[in-house]
N, C-alpha and C positions, 0 to 999 in steps of 0.2 A: 504494500500500500504506500503510495507517495506521501511525503511529509505533509503537503498541503491538505490532502484528503484526511490524513490523521488529525490535523489541527481542527478540521471541521467536524470530526466524529463526535456525535452527540454524547455517547457514553464515556468517551475519553474526557470530555469537558465536565460531565457530571461527576466522574470519579475524582477529578481534581477539586471540584467545588465541594464535594462531600467528604473529602479526606480519605478516599480509598486508594490503595496502592496500585490498583489496576482496574480497567473497565470490566474485567472478568467478574468482579464483585457483583455486578448487576445480573450476571447469568445465574449465580447461586440465589440471589434475592428473588429473582423471577421464579425459579424452580421451587424454592421454599414456600413462596406465596401460593403456588398452585397445588403443592403436594404436602405441605406441613411436615417437612422432614426434620427440622431442628426445633428442639424444645428446651426450656430451662432445665438446668442440672444434668444435662446429658454429657456423655463422653464421646468425643468426635475425633476421628483421625482423617487428616487431609493429605493425600499423596500428590506429589507434584505441586507443592504449596507456594513456591516462589512466584512472584515477589510478596505474596501475603494477602491478596484481596479476599480470597475465600476464608482465610484465617480470621480476618476482621469481621466478616459477616457471621461466621460460626461463633466467634468469641462473644459478640453482642447477643446472639440468639440464645446461647446456653447460660449466659450470665456468670456471675462470680461463683455460683454453686456448681457450675459445670467445668469441663476440662476439654481443651482442644490441643491436639498434638499434630504438628505439621512435619512432613517428611519430604525432603528434596535433595537432589544431588548438589544443589547450590546452597550457600549460606543464606539465611533469612534473618533480617533485622527483627529485634524484639517487637512483638505486636501488642501484648497485654499481659496482665497478671495471671490470667487463666489459660495462657497459651505457652506451650513448650515446642521447640523445634529440634529435629534430629537431622543431621546431614548423612544421607545414605541412599543406597540403591535398593528399590523395592524388590528386585530380583534376588537379593542376598538374604539368606536365613538370618545372618547377624543383624540386619536391619529390622526384620520382623521381630526378632527376639528383643531388640532394644525398644521397639514400640510396645511390646507386651510388658516389659519391665516398667516402662514409664506409665502405662495405663493402669496397671495393677487390676486387671480384669478385662472383660470384653467391652468393645465400643458399642454404643447405641447406633452410631451412624459412621459409615465410611464414605469419604468423598475422594474422587480422583479426577483431577483435571490434567493428568499427565499427558505430555506430548514429547515425541522424539525431536531431535534437531531436524527440522524439515529440510529435505534435500531438493524439493521441487519436482521430484519424480513421484507422481501420485500413487502408483501401485506400491512402490517401496515405502513411502510414508505411511500408507494405510496398513501395511503388514507390520511395520515397526510399532505403530501406535497400538494396533490390536494386541501385539505381544506384550506391551507394557500393561495394558488393561487386563490381560489374562493373568499376569503376575499378581495383580491386586486381587482378582477373583480367587486365585489359588490360596491366598492367605485368609479368605473369609472364615473357614472353619476354626481357625485359631484366633481370629480378631473380632468377629462380629457376633453379638449376642442373638439368641433366638428372638424373632420379632423385630430385629433391627432393620434399618434402611440403608440404601447406598445410592450414590450418584456416580456414574462412570462415563468419562468422555470416550467417544468412538468416532473415527473418521468414516464417512460413508464408503462402502465398498463391499466386496464379496464376503468378508468375514462377519459382517453385522448379523446375518441370519444365524450363523454358527454360534456366536456369542450370546445372542438372544435366547437360543434354545438352551444353552448351558445355564443361563440365569433363571429361566423358567423352571428348571429342575430344583432350584433352591430358594426361590422367592415366590410368594403367592401372587404378586402383581409385578409385571415388568412393562414399562412404557418407554417409547422413544420420544424425546422432546428436543426441540430447538428453541433455546431461550431467545427473547426479543433482542438481547444485547449481542447475540452472535451475528457476525457480519453475513449479509445475504450471500456473498460469494464464498463463504467458508463452508468446508465439507464437514465441519464438526457437528455432532449431535451428542445427546446424553441419554444413557440408560438411567431411568429412574426406577429403582428396585425397592419394593415395599414388602416388609414382613418376611424376613429371613427365617427359613425353617431348619 
C-alpha cells in the first residue's frame, strides 16, 4: 500500500487518535462486538501479538481481574499491568511450555493474528500462514479450557476448507469472518471458534 493511501486509511487514523498501536485493534473490536469473545476476569493468550493492538483490546476487555499473555517472535513494549509478553516461536514446545507456566492453567480465549513474512507469492504465503495457524491449533488441547473460544487468522486459499473441518471437530461453532477494518484487497479472514470441546 502506498504511503499516501496509508495516510488516508480511516482505521490507521482512528488507531492513532484512540491510542492503539495498530489498526488491527479494530479487527478484534469488531469480532468481539459480534461474537462476545472477551469477558472480564478471563485468561487470554494472543499469538503473533506484535506490535500490541490486540493486547490492548484484550487487556481492557478482561480488566484488572483478568490476564493477557502475548507471544511473538519480536519484542513487544509493555502494554498494561494485566499483560505479560513472551518472545518465542509458537512452533516450539519450549514456547508453549513457557505460556503454560505463565498462565498457571488453561486460557479462556486464544487469539492468533499470526502472519509469515509475506513474500508476495500468494500460494507460498497462504501455505506458510496456514502452517502457523495449525501450530496454534495443535496447542489447543494443552492451552484452551473446555468451553473456551478462539480467533485465528487465515489467508484465503485451498487450505481454508481443511482447517475449517479440523476446527469443527473440536468446537461447537466455527464461522469465517472478515472484520470491517480488514482492507478490501486483503486475503485475510478469521476463524471465529466458539465452545471448545
